C-alpha positions in Angstrom: -18.8 -60.4 160.4 -22.3 -61.6 161.2 -24.1 -61.3 164.6 -23.6 -65.0 165.1 -19.9 -64.9 164.4 -19.6 -62.0 166.9 -21.7 -63.8 169.6 -19.7 -67.0 169.4 -16.4 -65.4 168.4 -16.1 -67.5 165.3 -13.8 -66.1 162.6 -15.7 -67.7 159.7 -17.6 -70.7 158.7 -16.6 -73.2 156.0 -19.9 -72.6 154.1 -23.4 -71.2 154.5 -24.8 -74.6 155.4 -22.5 -74.9 158.4 -23.3 -71.3 159.4 -27.1 -71.9 159.0 -26.9 -75.1 161.2 -24.9 -73.4 163.9 -27.3 -70.4 163.8 -30.3 -72.7 164.2 -28.7 -74.5 167.2 -27.7 -71.2 168.8 -31.1 -69.6 168.3 -32.8 -72.8 169.5 -30.8 -72.9 172.7 -31.4 -69.1 173.3 -35.2 -69.6 172.9 -35.1 -72.7 175.1 -33.2 -70.8 177.8 -35.7 -67.9 177.7 -38.6 -70.4 178.0 -37.0 -72.3 180.9 -36.6 -69.0 182.8 -40.2 -68.0 182.1 -41.7 -71.3 183.3 -39.5 -71.5 186.4 -41.7 -68.8 188.0 -44.6 -71.2 187.8 -42.6 -74.1 189.1 -42.9 -76.2 185.9 -40.7 -77.0 183.0 -41.2 -76.5 179.3 -42.0 -80.1 178.9 -44.5 -80.1 181.7 -46.2 -77.1 180.1 -46.3 -79.0 176.8 -48.1 -81.9 178.6 -50.6 -79.5 180.3 -51.4 -77.9 176.9 -51.9 -81.3 175.3 -54.2 -82.3 178.1 -56.2 -79.1 178.0 -56.7 -79.8 174.3 -58.1 -83.2 175.1 -60.2 -81.9 178.1 -62.5 -83.3 179.4 -61.3 -86.6 177.8 -58.2 -88.3 179.1 -55.0 -89.0 177.2 -52.8 -92.0 177.4 -49.0 -91.8 178.0 -48.5 -92.9 174.4 -50.7 -90.0 173.1 -48.7 -87.6 175.1 -45.4 -89.0 173.8 -46.6 -88.7 170.2 -47.6 -85.1 170.6 -44.7 -83.8 172.7 -42.4 -81.2 171.1 -39.4 -82.7 172.9 -39.4 -86.3 171.7 -36.7 -87.2 174.3 -38.9 -86.5 177.3 -39.6 -89.1 179.9 -43.4 -88.6 179.8 -44.2 -90.9 182.7 -41.8 -89.1 185.0 -43.1 -85.7 183.9 -46.7 -86.8 184.5 -45.8 -88.1 187.9 -44.3 -84.7 188.9 -47.5 -82.9 187.5 -49.6 -85.4 189.6 -47.7 -84.6 192.7 -48.4 -80.9 192.1 -52.1 -81.7 191.6 -52.0 -80.4 188.1 -53.0 -83.7 186.5 -54.6 -87.0 187.7 -53.8 -90.4 186.4 -55.6 -93.7 186.7 -55.6 -97.1 185.1 -57.5 -97.2 181.8 -60.8 -99.0 182.1 -60.3 -100.7 178.7 -56.6 -101.7 179.1 -55.3 -102.1 182.6 -51.7 -101.7 181.4 -52.4 -98.3 180.0 -52.8 -95.1 182.1 -55.3 -92.3 181.5 -54.1 -88.8 182.3 -56.4 -85.8 182.8 -55.7 -82.2 183.6 -57.2 -81.0 186.9 -59.0 -77.7 187.6 -55.7 -76.5 189.2 -53.9 -77.4 186.0 -56.4 -75.5 183.9 -56.2 -72.5 186.3 -52.4 -72.5 186.0 -52.6 -72.5 182.2 -55.1 -69.5 182.3 -52.5 -67.6 184.3 -49.7 -68.5 181.9 -51.8 -67.7 178.9 -52.0 -64.1 180.2 -48.2 -63.8 180.6 -46.7 -65.9 177.8 -46.9 -63.2 175.2 -43.9 -61.7 177.1 -41.8 -64.2 175.1 -43.1 -62.8 171.8 -40.3 -60.3 171.7 -38.1 -63.1 170.5 -39.3 -62.1 167.0 -39.1 -58.3 167.6 -36.4 -57.8 165.0 -38.6 -59.5 162.3 -41.6 -58.0 160.5 -44.7 -60.0 159.7 -43.5 -60.9 156.2 -40.2 -62.2 157.6 -41.9 -64.2 160.2 -44.1 -65.8 157.6 -41.0 -66.5 155.5 -39.2 -68.0 158.4 -42.2 -70.3 159.1 -42.3 -71.4 155.5 -38.6 -72.2 155.5 -38.8 -74.1 158.8 -41.8 -76.1 157.4 -39.7 -76.9 154.3 -36.8 -78.1 156.5 -39.3 -80.3 158.5 -40.0 -82.2 155.3 -36.8 -84.1 156.1 -38.0 -85.0 159.6 -38.5 -88.6 160.4 
């Protein structure tokens, strides 16, 4: 009996494809839960952190809501709502785009950059997610996940 089967009290899977898919979902949910707990101490969500990181990469330039949507890890996120919450916390600023009044420019603030510096110093606590894997196995995992993403559309 595998670790997964013990954790979810599953007797057996029909095949390895089914077991692999359930394993990915289980591990994905476990990692997401750990990240949610980590970011809670900073009063932000994983999705808000993702937006802040995108904006830091754009800094000092602004990013449109559409650019943020394209680059988000969670494609189901309501970016406008997330940006508004970040704005209320003074972590980002938003204003109408000079070129296109319908568009909104979003920039990270000094407070947002400072928060990311603090998080950068602590986020490696989540690295123990991979503590049971060696470097070669992590590299292999990354290659396999990249191969799976060839089917992403």
